[in-house]
Short mmCIF file of the C-alpha atoms (twelve columns), coordinates in Angstrom:
data_MODEL
# 
_entry.id   MODEL 
# 
loop_
_atom_site.group_PDB 
_atom_site.id 
_atom_site.type_symbol 
_atom_site.label_atom_id 
_atom_site.label_alt_id 
_atom_site.label_comp_id 
_atom_site.label_asym_id 
_atom_site.label_seq_id 
_atom_site.Cartn_x 
_atom_site.Cartn_y 
_atom_site.Cartn_z 
_atom_site.pdbx_PDB_model_num 
ATOM 1   C CA . UNK A 1   -12.365 -29.348 -4.583  1 
ATOM 2   C CA . UNK A 2   -12.872 -25.718 -5.542  1 
ATOM 3   C CA . UNK A 3   -10.417 -23.361 -3.850  1 
ATOM 4   C CA . UNK A 4   -12.712 -20.322 -3.690  1 
ATOM 5   C CA . UNK A 5   -14.279 -19.929 -0.241  1 
ATOM 6   C CA . UNK A 6   -16.313 -16.775 -0.930  1 
ATOM 7   C CA . UNK A 7   -16.527 -13.746 -3.178  1 
ATOM 8   C CA . UNK A 8   -17.720 -10.227 -2.496  1 
ATOM 9   C CA . UNK A 9   -18.111 -7.042  -4.474  1 
ATOM 10  C CA . UNK A 10  -15.073 -4.823  -4.128  1 
ATOM 11  C CA . UNK A 11  -15.711 -1.836  -1.878  1 
ATOM 12  C CA . UNK A 12  -13.822 1.366   -1.105  1 
ATOM 13  C CA . UNK A 13  -11.855 0.677   1.001   1 
ATOM 14  C CA . UNK A 14  -11.303 -3.053  0.410   1 
ATOM 15  C CA . UNK A 15  -12.681 -5.385  3.071   1 
ATOM 16  C CA . UNK A 16  -9.795  -7.037  4.935   1 
ATOM 17  C CA . UNK A 17  -9.152  -9.968  7.261   1 
ATOM 18  C CA . UNK A 18  -6.652  -10.158 10.117  1 
ATOM 19  C CA . UNK A 19  -3.825  -9.350  10.199  1 
ATOM 20  C CA . UNK A 20  -4.837  -6.676  7.651   1 
ATOM 21  C CA . UNK A 21  -7.029  -3.834  8.827   1 
ATOM 22  C CA . UNK A 22  -7.540  -1.658  5.798   1 
ATOM 23  C CA . UNK A 23  -6.586  -1.469  2.121   1 
ATOM 24  C CA . UNK A 24  -7.433  1.260   -0.349  1 
ATOM 25  C CA . UNK A 25  -6.623  1.837   -3.996  1 
ATOM 26  C CA . UNK A 26  -6.181  5.378   -5.321  1 
ATOM 27  C CA . UNK A 27  -6.059  6.338   -9.005  1 
ATOM 28  C CA . UNK A 28  -6.029  10.102  -9.598  1 
ATOM 29  C CA . UNK A 29  -5.437  11.704  -12.997 1 
ATOM 30  C CA . UNK A 30  -4.256  15.112  -11.857 1 
ATOM 31  C CA . UNK A 31  -3.864  17.955  -14.327 1 
ATOM 32  C CA . UNK A 32  -0.548  19.676  -15.009 1 
ATOM 33  C CA . UNK A 33  1.057   21.125  -11.888 1 
ATOM 34  C CA . UNK A 34  1.545   24.698  -10.796 1 
ATOM 35  C CA . UNK A 35  4.849   26.229  -9.663  1 
ATOM 36  C CA . UNK A 36  3.785   25.210  -6.125  1 
ATOM 37  C CA . UNK A 37  3.170   21.589  -7.318  1 
ATOM 38  C CA . UNK A 38  -0.574  21.787  -6.896  1 
ATOM 39  C CA . UNK A 39  -3.120  21.195  -9.706  1 
ATOM 40  C CA . UNK A 40  -3.212  23.769  -12.475 1 
ATOM 41  C CA . UNK A 41  -7.022  23.828  -12.446 1 
ATOM 42  C CA . UNK A 42  -9.891  25.356  -10.578 1 
ATOM 43  C CA . UNK A 43  -10.502 23.865  -7.160  1 
ATOM 44  C CA . UNK A 44  -14.138 24.965  -7.192  1 
ATOM 45  C CA . UNK A 45  -16.299 22.045  -6.146  1 
ATOM 46  C CA . UNK A 46  -13.467 20.344  -4.300  1 
ATOM 47  C CA . UNK A 47  -14.197 20.251  -0.568  1 
ATOM 48  C CA . UNK A 48  -10.756 21.360  0.541   1 
ATOM 49  C CA . UNK A 49  -9.585  19.568  3.631   1 
ATOM 50  C CA . UNK A 50  -11.826 16.566  2.965   1 
ATOM 51  C CA . UNK A 51  -12.127 15.887  -0.749  1 
ATOM 52  C CA . UNK A 52  -12.578 12.233  -1.708  1 
ATOM 53  C CA . UNK A 53  -13.953 10.573  -4.826  1 
ATOM 54  C CA . UNK A 54  -14.344 13.752  -6.848  1 
ATOM 55  C CA . UNK A 55  -16.145 13.197  -10.171 1 
ATOM 56  C CA . UNK A 56  -13.367 15.028  -12.045 1 
ATOM 57  C CA . UNK A 57  -11.208 11.914  -11.579 1 
ATOM 58  C CA . UNK A 58  -8.860  13.494  -9.025  1 
ATOM 59  C CA . UNK A 59  -9.197  14.446  -5.391  1 
ATOM 60  C CA . UNK A 60  -7.361  16.797  -3.062  1 
ATOM 61  C CA . UNK A 61  -7.975  14.498  -0.043  1 
ATOM 62  C CA . UNK A 62  -6.922  16.579  2.986   1 
ATOM 63  C CA . UNK A 63  -4.578  18.846  1.025   1 
ATOM 64  C CA . UNK A 64  -5.518  22.432  0.323   1 
ATOM 65  C CA . UNK A 65  -2.810  23.401  -2.224  1 
ATOM 66  C CA . UNK A 66  -0.944  20.156  -2.934  1 
ATOM 67  C CA . UNK A 67  -3.086  16.994  -2.830  1 
ATOM 68  C CA . UNK A 68  -2.426  14.525  -0.072  1 
ATOM 69  C CA . UNK A 69  -2.593  13.899  3.647   1 
ATOM 70  C CA . UNK A 70  -0.913  16.547  5.848   1 
ATOM 71  C CA . UNK A 71  0.458   15.658  9.285   1 
ATOM 72  C CA . UNK A 72  -1.583  13.055  11.131  1 
ATOM 73  C CA . UNK A 73  -0.765  10.490  13.865  1 
ATOM 74  C CA . UNK A 74  -0.761  6.661   13.986  1 
ATOM 75  C CA . UNK A 75  -0.273  4.114   16.750  1 
ATOM 76  C CA . UNK A 76  -0.540  0.350   17.082  1 
ATOM 77  C CA . UNK A 77  -0.207  -0.835  13.463  1 
ATOM 78  C CA . UNK A 78  1.805   -0.497  10.249  1 
ATOM 79  C CA . UNK A 79  1.246   1.222   6.901   1 
ATOM 80  C CA . UNK A 80  2.462   -0.245  3.607   1 
ATOM 81  C CA . UNK A 81  2.246   2.240   0.740   1 
ATOM 82  C CA . UNK A 82  2.618   0.535   -2.611  1 
ATOM 83  C CA . UNK A 83  3.119   3.003   -5.464  1 
ATOM 84  C CA . UNK A 84  2.586   2.252   -9.141  1 
ATOM 85  C CA . UNK A 85  2.616   5.687   -10.815 1 
ATOM 86  C CA . UNK A 86  3.274   9.172   -9.519  1 
ATOM 87  C CA . UNK A 87  5.156   10.403  -6.471  1 
ATOM 88  C CA . UNK A 88  4.675   10.770  -2.730  1 
ATOM 89  C CA . UNK A 89  6.564   13.148  -0.451  1 
ATOM 90  C CA . UNK A 90  6.871   11.701  3.072   1 
ATOM 91  C CA . UNK A 91  7.810   13.505  6.272   1 
ATOM 92  C CA . UNK A 92  7.441   12.290  9.852   1 
ATOM 93  C CA . UNK A 93  7.916   13.252  13.487  1 
ATOM 94  C CA . UNK A 94  11.103  11.165  13.790  1 
ATOM 95  C CA . UNK A 95  12.833  13.345  11.193  1 
ATOM 96  C CA . UNK A 96  12.581  10.882  8.303   1 
ATOM 97  C CA . UNK A 97  11.669  12.234  4.903   1 
ATOM 98  C CA . UNK A 98  11.693  11.245  1.287   1 
ATOM 99  C CA . UNK A 99  10.184  11.137  -2.160  1 
ATOM 100 C CA . UNK A 100 9.135   7.791   -3.574  1 
ATOM 101 C CA . UNK A 101 6.980   6.381   -6.357  1 
ATOM 102 C CA . UNK A 102 6.836   4.454   -9.638  1 
ATOM 103 C CA . UNK A 103 6.890   1.049   -7.989  1 
ATOM 104 C CA . UNK A 104 8.590   1.903   -4.688  1 
ATOM 105 C CA . UNK A 105 7.076   0.711   -1.393  1 
ATOM 106 C CA . UNK A 106 7.250   2.608   1.868   1 
ATOM 107 C CA . UNK A 107 6.756   0.536   5.038   1 
ATOM 108 C CA . UNK A 108 6.195   2.331   8.298   1 
ATOM 109 C CA . UNK A 109 5.699   0.664   11.670  1 
ATOM 110 C CA . UNK A 110 3.822   3.193   13.798  1 
ATOM 111 C CA . UNK A 111 4.282   1.193   17.017  1 
ATOM 112 C CA . UNK A 112 4.091   3.464   20.073  1 
ATOM 113 C CA . UNK A 113 3.288   6.469   17.944  1 
ATOM 114 C CA . UNK A 114 4.389   8.518   14.954  1 
ATOM 115 C CA . UNK A 115 3.024   11.470  13.007  1 
ATOM 116 C CA . UNK A 116 3.594   11.675  9.285   1 
ATOM 117 C CA . UNK A 117 2.470   13.489  6.158   1 
ATOM 118 C CA . UNK A 118 1.975   12.033  2.666   1 
ATOM 119 C CA . UNK A 119 1.713   14.674  -0.028  1 
ATOM 120 C CA . UNK A 120 1.383   14.148  -3.775  1 
ATOM 121 C CA . UNK A 121 3.509   16.760  -5.591  1 
ATOM 122 C CA . UNK A 122 2.540   17.370  -9.219  1 
ATOM 123 C CA . UNK A 123 5.974   17.827  -10.811 1 
ATOM 124 C CA . UNK A 124 4.972   17.952  -14.480 1 
ATOM 125 C CA . UNK A 125 3.864   21.470  -15.362 1 
ATOM 126 C CA . UNK A 126 2.922   20.633  -18.943 1 
ATOM 127 C CA . UNK A 127 1.183   17.239  -18.862 1 
ATOM 128 C CA . UNK A 128 -1.169  15.148  -16.763 1 
ATOM 129 C CA . UNK A 129 0.205   13.842  -13.443 1 
ATOM 130 C CA . UNK A 130 -1.140  10.350  -12.718 1 
ATOM 131 C CA . UNK A 131 -1.004  9.008   -9.170  1 
ATOM 132 C CA . UNK A 132 -1.723  5.326   -8.585  1 
ATOM 133 C CA . UNK A 133 -1.097  3.558   -5.298  1 
ATOM 134 C CA . UNK A 134 -2.358  1.274   -2.568  1 
ATOM 135 C CA . UNK A 135 -2.183  1.900   1.109   1 
ATOM 136 C CA . UNK A 136 -2.473  -1.202  3.264   1 
ATOM 137 C CA . UNK A 137 -2.716  -1.233  7.059   1 
ATOM 138 C CA . UNK A 138 -1.456  -4.316  8.854   1 
ATOM 139 C CA . UNK A 139 -2.084  -4.822  12.547  1 
ATOM 140 C CA . UNK A 140 0.510   -5.390  15.252  1 
ATOM 141 C CA . UNK A 141 0.026   -7.945  18.031  1 
ATOM 142 C CA . UNK A 142 -0.303  -6.650  21.579  1 
ATOM 143 C CA . UNK A 143 3.317   -7.496  22.326  1 
ATOM 144 C CA . UNK A 144 4.492   -5.137  19.545  1 
ATOM 145 C CA . UNK A 145 1.883   -2.361  19.666  1 
ATOM 146 C CA . UNK A 146 4.205   -0.094  21.646  1 
ATOM 147 C CA . UNK A 147 7.367   -0.995  19.703  1 
ATOM 148 C CA . UNK A 148 9.747   1.758   18.629  1 
ATOM 149 C CA . UNK A 149 8.428   3.359   15.402  1 
ATOM 150 C CA . UNK A 150 10.430  2.794   12.235  1 
ATOM 151 C CA . UNK A 151 10.465  3.804   8.591   1 
ATOM 152 C CA . UNK A 152 11.795  1.760   5.670   1 
ATOM 153 C CA . UNK A 153 11.947  2.337   1.929   1 
ATOM 154 C CA . UNK A 154 11.740  -0.633  -0.417  1 
ATOM 155 C CA . UNK A 155 12.943  0.717   -3.764  1 
ATOM 156 C CA . UNK A 156 11.342  -0.841  -6.824  1 
ATOM 157 C CA . UNK A 157 14.771  -1.869  -8.101  1 
ATOM 158 C CA . UNK A 158 15.154  -4.131  -5.052  1 
ATOM 159 C CA . UNK A 159 11.759  -5.855  -5.263  1 
ATOM 160 C CA . UNK A 160 11.728  -9.355  -6.830  1 
ATOM 161 C CA . UNK A 161 9.733   -9.320  -10.047 1 
ATOM 162 C CA . UNK A 162 9.058   -11.824 -12.830 1 
ATOM 163 C CA . UNK A 163 7.373   -11.415 -16.185 1 
ATOM 164 C CA . UNK A 164 6.117   -14.612 -17.824 1 
ATOM 165 C CA . UNK A 165 4.947   -14.644 -21.445 1 
ATOM 166 C CA . UNK A 166 2.755   -17.385 -22.879 1 
ATOM 167 C CA . UNK A 167 4.319   -18.291 -26.250 1 
ATOM 168 C CA . UNK A 168 0.994   -19.430 -27.658 1 
ATOM 169 C CA . UNK A 169 -1.211  -16.495 -26.741 1 
ATOM 170 C CA . UNK A 170 1.436   -13.811 -26.326 1 
ATOM 171 C CA . UNK A 171 -0.228  -12.890 -23.049 1 
ATOM 172 C CA . UNK A 172 1.909   -11.952 -20.070 1 
ATOM 173 C CA . UNK A 173 1.822   -12.136 -16.299 1 
ATOM 174 C CA . UNK A 174 4.023   -9.795  -14.276 1 
ATOM 175 C CA . UNK A 175 4.408   -10.487 -10.569 1 
ATOM 176 C CA . UNK A 176 6.022   -8.146  -8.023  1 
ATOM 177 C CA . UNK A 177 6.711   -9.647  -4.609  1 
ATOM 178 C CA . UNK A 178 6.548   -7.071  -1.794  1 
ATOM 179 C CA . UNK A 179 6.540   -9.248  1.311   1 
ATOM 180 C CA . UNK A 180 6.852   -12.970 2.005   1 
ATOM 181 C CA . UNK A 181 8.349   -15.783 0.008   1 
ATOM 182 C CA . UNK A 182 7.489   -17.602 -3.221  1 
ATOM 183 C CA . UNK A 183 9.235   -20.423 -5.059  1 
ATOM 184 C CA . UNK A 184 11.405  -19.071 -7.845  1 
ATOM 185 C CA . UNK A 185 11.614  -15.540 -6.359  1 
ATOM 186 C CA . UNK A 186 14.419  -13.925 -4.468  1 
ATOM 187 C CA . UNK A 187 13.507  -12.652 -1.021  1 
ATOM 188 C CA . UNK A 188 12.243  -9.053  -0.958  1 
ATOM 189 C CA . UNK A 189 13.925  -6.529  1.334   1 
ATOM 190 C CA . UNK A 190 13.200  -7.048  5.013   1 
ATOM 191 C CA . UNK A 191 10.257  -5.214  6.555   1 
ATOM 192 C CA . UNK A 192 10.980  -3.067  9.636   1 
ATOM 193 C CA . UNK A 193 12.400  -5.054  12.589  1 
ATOM 194 C CA . UNK A 194 9.264   -4.959  14.748  1 
ATOM 195 C CA . UNK A 195 6.887   -5.650  11.875  1 
ATOM 196 C CA . UNK A 196 4.368   -8.469  12.148  1 
ATOM 197 C CA . UNK A 197 5.683   -9.549  8.741   1 
ATOM 198 C CA . UNK A 198 9.231   -9.928  10.066  1 
ATOM 199 C CA . UNK A 199 8.355   -13.293 11.685  1 
ATOM 200 C CA . UNK A 200 8.212   -16.168 9.186   1 
ATOM 201 C CA . UNK A 201 5.419   -17.785 11.238  1 
ATOM 202 C CA . UNK A 202 3.131   -14.834 10.399  1 
ATOM 203 C CA . UNK A 203 3.088   -16.058 6.758   1 
ATOM 204 C CA . UNK A 204 2.526   -12.524 5.470   1 
ATOM 205 C CA . UNK A 205 2.453   -12.404 1.675   1 
ATOM 206 C CA . UNK A 206 1.888   -9.209  -0.319  1 
ATOM 207 C CA . UNK A 207 2.164   -9.149  -4.113  1 
ATOM 208 C CA . UNK A 208 0.768   -7.495  -7.190  1 
ATOM 209 C CA . UNK A 209 -0.033  -9.183  -10.488 1 
ATOM 210 C CA . UNK A 210 -0.613  -7.616  -13.906 1 
ATOM 211 C CA . UNK A 211 -2.128  -9.795  -16.602 1 
ATOM 212 C CA . UNK A 212 -2.582  -9.084  -20.287 1 
ATOM 213 C CA . UNK A 213 -4.947  -11.005 -22.584 1 
ATOM 214 C CA . UNK A 214 -3.991  -14.666 -22.532 1 
ATOM 215 C CA . UNK A 215 -1.653  -14.243 -19.582 1 
ATOM 216 C CA . UNK A 216 -1.701  -16.722 -16.702 1 
ATOM 217 C CA . UNK A 217 0.115   -17.361 -13.422 1 
ATOM 218 C CA . UNK A 218 -0.359  -19.878 -10.630 1 
ATOM 219 C CA . UNK A 219 -0.160  -18.658 -7.032  1 
ATOM 220 C CA . UNK A 220 1.461   -21.559 -5.162  1 
ATOM 221 C CA . UNK A 221 -0.202  -23.099 -2.156  1 
ATOM 222 C CA . UNK A 222 1.143   -22.287 1.268   1 
ATOM 223 C CA . UNK A 223 3.029   -25.255 2.680   1 
ATOM 224 C CA . UNK A 224 0.723   -27.656 4.496   1 
ATOM 225 C CA . UNK A 225 2.323   -27.167 7.911   1 
ATOM 226 C CA . UNK A 226 1.862   -23.388 7.645   1 
ATOM 227 C CA . UNK A 227 -1.653  -23.200 6.218   1 
ATOM 228 C CA . UNK A 228 -4.859  -23.864 8.075   1 
ATOM 229 C CA . UNK A 229 -7.944  -22.016 9.295   1 
ATOM 230 C CA . UNK A 230 -5.934  -19.169 10.835  1 
ATOM 231 C CA . UNK A 231 -4.194  -18.305 7.568   1 
ATOM 232 C CA . UNK A 232 -6.222  -15.909 5.428   1 
ATOM 233 C CA . UNK A 233 -5.511  -15.475 1.707   1 
ATOM 234 C CA . UNK A 234 -7.499  -12.886 -0.266  1 
ATOM 235 C CA . UNK A 235 -7.254  -12.009 -3.939  1 
ATOM 236 C CA . UNK A 236 -8.411  -8.549  -4.976  1 
ATOM 237 C CA . UNK A 237 -9.319  -8.179  -8.653  1 
ATOM 238 C CA . UNK A 238 -9.329  -4.372  -8.574  1 
ATOM 239 C CA . UNK A 239 -8.863  -3.171  -12.177 1 
ATOM 240 C CA . UNK A 240 -9.110  -4.401  -15.726 1 
ATOM 241 C CA . UNK A 241 -11.617 -6.109  -17.963 1 
ATOM 242 C CA . UNK A 242 -11.991 -9.677  -16.753 1 
ATOM 243 C CA . UNK A 243 -10.192 -12.335 -14.746 1 
ATOM 244 C CA . UNK A 244 -10.475 -16.065 -14.282 1 
ATOM 245 C CA . UNK A 245 -9.605  -17.297 -10.770 1 
ATOM 246 C CA . UNK A 246 -9.413  -21.022 -10.076 1 
ATOM 247 C CA . UNK A 247 -11.464 -21.581 -13.232 1 
ATOM 248 C CA . UNK A 248 -14.206 -19.122 -12.265 1 
ATOM 249 C CA . UNK A 249 -14.719 -16.082 -14.520 1 
ATOM 250 C CA . UNK A 250 -15.055 -12.609 -13.009 1 
ATOM 251 C CA . UNK A 251 -16.259 -9.666  -15.090 1 
ATOM 252 C CA . UNK A 252 -16.744 -7.365  -12.105 1 
ATOM 253 C CA . UNK A 253 -14.060 -6.322  -9.656  1 
ATOM 254 C CA . UNK A 254 -14.196 -8.466  -6.549  1 
ATOM 255 C CA . UNK A 255 -12.565 -9.689  -3.343  1 
ATOM 256 C CA . UNK A 256 -12.089 -13.429 -3.532  1 
ATOM 257 C CA . UNK A 257 -11.156 -15.430 -0.413  1 
ATOM 258 C CA . UNK A 258 -9.381  -18.649 -1.311  1 
ATOM 259 C CA . UNK A 259 -7.989  -21.687 0.442   1 
ATOM 260 C CA . UNK A 260 -4.342  -21.026 1.234   1 
ATOM 261 C CA . UNK A 261 -3.341  -24.665 0.829   1 
ATOM 262 C CA . UNK A 262 -4.418  -24.838 -2.824  1 
ATOM 263 C CA . UNK A 263 -2.617  -23.684 -5.949  1 
ATOM 264 C CA . UNK A 264 -4.670  -20.877 -7.522  1 
ATOM 265 C CA . UNK A 265 -4.450  -20.213 -11.261 1 
ATOM 266 C CA . UNK A 266 -5.033  -16.585 -12.150 1 
ATOM 267 C CA . UNK A 267 -5.563  -15.608 -15.790 1 
ATOM 268 C CA . UNK A 268 -7.096  -13.032 -18.066 1 
ATOM 269 C CA . UNK A 269 -9.051  -14.383 -21.050 1 
ATOM 270 C CA . UNK A 270 -9.264  -11.011 -22.746 1 
ATOM 271 C CA . UNK A 271 -8.069  -7.529  -22.019 1 
ATOM 272 C CA . UNK A 272 -6.165  -6.880  -18.802 1 
ATOM 273 C CA . UNK A 273 -6.565  -7.781  -15.155 1 
ATOM 274 C CA . UNK A 274 -4.878  -6.205  -12.134 1 
ATOM 275 C CA . UNK A 275 -4.663  -8.153  -8.893  1 
ATOM 276 C CA . UNK A 276 -3.463  -7.579  -5.319  1 
ATOM 277 C CA . UNK A 277 -2.864  -10.548 -3.003  1 
ATOM 278 C CA . UNK A 278 -2.879  -10.165 0.804   1 
ATOM 279 C CA . UNK A 279 -2.164  -13.182 2.989   1 
ATOM 280 C CA . UNK A 280 -1.347  -13.510 6.674   1 
ATOM 281 C CA . UNK A 281 -1.941  -15.487 9.829   1 
ATOM 282 C CA . UNK A 282 -4.771  -14.180 11.999  1 
ATOM 283 C CA . UNK A 283 -3.432  -12.357 15.063  1 
ATOM 284 C CA . UNK A 284 -6.451  -13.576 17.060  1 
ATOM 285 C CA . UNK A 285 -6.597  -10.622 19.441  1 
ATOM 286 C CA . UNK A 286 -9.330  -8.036  20.062  1 
ATOM 287 C CA . UNK A 287 -9.128  -4.997  17.784  1 
ATOM 288 C CA . UNK A 288 -10.376 -1.600  18.865  1 
ATOM 289 C CA . UNK A 289 -9.812  1.144   16.322  1 
ATOM 290 C CA . UNK A 290 -10.635 4.815   16.431  1 
ATOM 291 C CA . UNK A 291 -9.396  6.800   13.425  1 
ATOM 292 C CA . UNK A 292 -5.610  6.595   13.280  1 
ATOM 293 C CA . UNK A 293 -5.179  4.575   16.492  1 
ATOM 294 C CA . UNK A 294 -5.472  0.802   16.914  1 
ATOM 295 C CA . UNK A 295 -5.450  -0.978  20.246  1 
ATOM 296 C CA . UNK A 296 -6.781  -4.062  21.986  1 
ATOM 297 C CA . UNK A 297 -9.081  -2.172  24.365  1 
ATOM 298 C CA . UNK A 298 -10.976 1.119   24.588  1 
ATOM 299 C CA . UNK A 299 -8.499  2.170   27.264  1 
ATOM 300 C CA . UNK A 300 -5.674  1.745   24.723  1 
ATOM 301 C CA . UNK A 301 -7.382  4.265   22.448  1 
ATOM 302 C CA . UNK A 302 -7.950  6.754   25.266  1 
ATOM 303 C CA . UNK A 303 -4.282  6.453   26.227  1 
ATOM 304 C CA . UNK A 304 -3.232  7.019   22.592  1 
ATOM 305 C CA . UNK A 305 -5.211  10.292  22.432  1 
ATOM 306 C CA . UNK A 306 -3.761  11.412  25.751  1 
ATOM 307 C CA . UNK A 307 -0.175  10.586  24.729  1 
ATOM 308 C CA . UNK A 308 -0.564  12.342  21.395  1 
ATOM 309 C CA . UNK A 309 -1.992  15.471  22.951  1 
ATOM 310 C CA . UNK A 310 0.879   15.552  25.434  1 
ATOM 311 C CA . UNK A 311 3.843   14.662  23.190  1 
ATOM 312 C CA . UNK A 312 2.777   15.011  19.555  1 
ATOM 313 C CA . UNK A 313 4.587   11.685  19.147  1 
ATOM 314 C CA . UNK A 314 7.904   13.493  18.873  1 
ATOM 315 C CA . UNK A 315 6.957   16.949  17.700  1 
ATOM 316 C CA . UNK A 316 7.263   18.078  14.078  1 
ATOM 317 C CA . UNK A 317 10.678  19.016  12.633  1 
ATOM 318 C CA . UNK A 318 9.343   20.270  9.266   1 
ATOM 319 C CA . UNK A 319 8.366   23.773  8.162   1 
ATOM 320 C CA . UNK A 320 4.719   22.965  7.483   1 
ATOM 321 C CA . UNK A 321 2.207   20.207  8.151   1 
ATOM 322 C CA . UNK A 322 2.089   19.508  4.388   1 
ATOM 323 C CA . UNK A 323 5.785   19.740  3.570   1 
ATOM 324 C CA . UNK A 324 6.891   19.025  -0.003  1 
ATOM 325 C CA . UNK A 325 10.452  18.790  -1.264  1 
ATOM 326 C CA . UNK A 326 11.863  20.938  -4.092  1 
ATOM 327 C CA . UNK A 327 10.741  19.978  -7.598  1 
ATOM 328 C CA . UNK A 328 14.254  19.059  -8.703  1 
ATOM 329 C CA . UNK A 329 14.670  16.388  -5.991  1 
ATOM 330 C CA . UNK A 330 14.960  12.771  -7.216  1 
ATOM 331 C CA . UNK A 331 13.443  9.805   -5.449  1 
ATOM 332 C CA . UNK A 332 15.196  9.699   -2.117  1 
ATOM 333 C CA . UNK A 333 15.019  8.663   1.535   1 
ATOM 334 C CA . UNK A 334 16.463  10.835  4.254   1 
ATOM 335 C CA . UNK A 335 16.615  8.881   7.510   1 
ATOM 336 C CA . UNK A 336 16.625  10.339  10.993  1 
ATOM 337 C CA . UNK A 337 20.198  9.115   11.545  1 
ATOM 338 C CA . UNK A 338 21.409  11.290  8.641   1 
ATOM 339 C CA . UNK A 339 21.684  8.508   6.070   1 
ATOM 340 C CA . UNK A 340 20.461  9.469   2.592   1 
ATOM 341 C CA . UNK A 341 19.582  7.144   -0.299  1 
ATOM 342 C CA . UNK A 342 18.792  8.436   -3.803  1 
ATOM 343 C CA . UNK A 343 17.258  6.949   -6.951  1 
ATOM 344 C CA . UNK A 344 16.422  8.706   -10.238 1 
ATOM 345 C CA . UNK A 345 12.849  9.441   -11.246 1 
ATOM 346 C CA . UNK A 346 12.021  7.211   -14.253 1 
ATOM 347 C CA . UNK A 347 10.867  8.854   -17.447 1 
ATOM 348 C CA . UNK A 348 7.836   6.539   -17.528 1 
ATOM 349 C CA . UNK A 349 5.983   4.239   -15.181 1 
ATOM 350 C CA . UNK A 350 7.439   0.720   -14.940 1 
# 
């Protein structure tokens, strides 16, 4: 029996199923950077403060000098930022900060409320600065919506990864496991303590797959006792030339919903294929969303606005709403408790 349940054209953002709320893929080819780490190019034609999908191939988003997303609030869900190339400077209302990229993942549980900024500093003043990342929003059940906010960095060096090469074709398949468990893979770092993904019963699985021509990998079925109609598994073929999924060829980028209790063979007959997999158990609760707030009722949203206006979700301990760290800083995480972790910036994308 075929494992594909349905297929849809891939939109921006990606269509999601519970527990996921939102997923978006960004690829910006920024020019060389200025001394202030903004683009060394004219900003004419960019709608500063709200610049998306610019035909130049790079956008300022809500940034006005450095691209990115200055201070904004969240409540009631989690953000998972999966970087591939380029760097992100993070600051938040709890006092956490950091610079991450080139395969790192930042996981933030907004819970009862947090404000944060995500800026994209252009460090290279001579060459193009490429930024490539996903941001995925995962819901929280009602029991955890007002949990204490938390911030966690999953460095790329700590993420389980496997590269398989087909000796006949020479094609390869490289898998990076971000959340969940797979046979033959070590466990990835734990998500934040109040995350929906922290419970094994949630069956959250997040991974990326890169295929070259002739490469192939089989996504194992979820165990029978943990699959079923409430477990959603979606495959996003988001970049590359062509992919074959469960024997069906795809030449256009697509969202493919598959049966979670079936092994799914993913391959690329020619060229490359880039894939994101999102799986999780449906939370099965009402979802009411307004901008950066997610609740179960309209009253939840009204309370979120009221609480944010009153408290700012902790104030803002940074100099500006679009704070960037000095150019010479490495990848690092500075936690509110004073702990600092550092990693070097690689000379090339992984």
